[in-house]
C-alpha positions in Angstrom: -2.7 -0.8 13.8 -4.6 0.0 10.7 -8.0 0.2 12.5 -6.7 3.0 14.7 -5.2 4.7 11.7 -8.5 4.8 9.8 -10.3 6.1 12.9 -7.8 8.9 13.3 -7.7 10.1 9.7 -11.2 9.3 8.6 -9.9 8.4 5.2 -10.6 5.1 3.6 -8.0 3.1 1.5 -9.2 3.1 -2.0 -7.7 2.7 -5.5 -5.8 5.7 -6.8 -4.2 6.5 -3.4 -0.4 6.5 -3.3 0.4 5.0 0.1 3.5 4.0 2.1 3.0 0.7 4.0 5.3 0.2 7.0 5.9 -3.4 7.8 8.1 -5.1 10.5 10.6 -7.6 9.2 12.6 -10.1 11.2 16.2 -10.8 10.1 19.0 -13.0 11.3 22.4 -11.2 11.5 25.8 -12.9 11.1 25.8 -14.0 14.7 22.5 -15.7 14.4 20.6 -13.2 16.5 17.2 -12.1 15.4 16.7 -8.4 14.7 13.5 -6.6 13.8 13.3 -3.5 11.6 10.6 -1.6 9.9 10.7 -1.4 6.1 8.2 0.5 3.9 6.8 -0.1 0.5 5.5 2.9 -1.4 3.2 2.7 -4.4 -0.3 3.2 -5.7 -3.2 1.1 -4.6 -4.6 -0.6 -7.7 -7.2 -2.9 -6.1 -9.0 -3.4 -2.8 -10.7 -6.7 -2.2 -13.2 -7.9 0.5 -14.0 -4.4 1.6 -15.0 -4.7 5.3 -14.2 -8.3 5.9 -11.4 -9.7 8.1 -9.6 -11.0 5.1 -9.5 -7.6 3.3 -6.5 -6.9 1.1 -5.0 -4.1 -0.9 -2.7 -4.5 -3.9 0.0 -1.9 -4.1 2.1 -1.3 -7.2 5.3 0.6 -7.8 7.8 0.8 -10.7 11.3 0.2 -9.5 14.1 0.6 -12.1 11.7 0.2 -15.0 10.2 -3.0 -13.5 6.7 -3.1 -12.1 6.5 -4.6 -8.6 3.2 -5.5 -6.9 2.6 -6.6 -3.3 -0.7 -7.8 -1.8 -1.1 -6.7 1.8 -3.8 -8.2 4.1 -5.1 -5.3 6.1 -5.2 -7.3 9.4 -1.6 -8.4 9.1 0.0 -7.9 12.6 3.4 -6.9 11.0 1.9 -3.8 9.4 2.7 -0.9 11.7 1.1 1.9 9.8 -0.1 3.1 6.4 0.6 6.7 5.3 -1.4 8.3 2.5 0.9 10.5 0.3 -1.2 11.4 -2.8 -4.7 10.9 -4.1 -5.3 10.4 -7.8 -8.6 11.0 -9.5 -9.8 7.7 -10.8 -13.2 6.4 -12.0 -12.8 2.6 -11.7 -12.6 0.3 -8.7 -9.7 -1.8 -10.1 -6.8 -0.1 -11.9 -5.3 -3.1 -13.6 -4.9 -1.0 -16.8 -1.8 0.6 -15.1 0.0 -2.8 -15.5 0.0 -2.6 -19.3 2.1 0.6 -19.6 -0.6 3.3 -19.3 1.0 6.4 -20.8 -1.3 9.2 -19.6 -0.6 10.9 -16.3 -3.3 10.6 -13.6 -4.5 13.8 -12.0 -3.2 13.8 -8.5 -3.4 16.0 -5.4 -1.1 15.9 -2.4 -2.7 14.9 0.9 -1.4 16.5 4.0 
């Protein structure tokens, strides 16, 4: 779960991080059987709300085929299997909503191992 992940890596989820969120998804196949698979959503965290509360969420944004896609993930969601941190951008604000309106400059990033 996410709590174990944070204890292991000692890194907190904050705006500016590029993360990969793995989530379990249940699907019905053609025979009507229920199958479960893991799908990931990779993008940059643009907001974190309700910091240490049970209802804490992160908003992750990515650009797919020129269209911006945002997903809001509750951190205590049981279907989230893990969250990987890929890159860390240097930002000076708590909410990065300015990235929605076509921010042209490149953020300074460093790759996290």
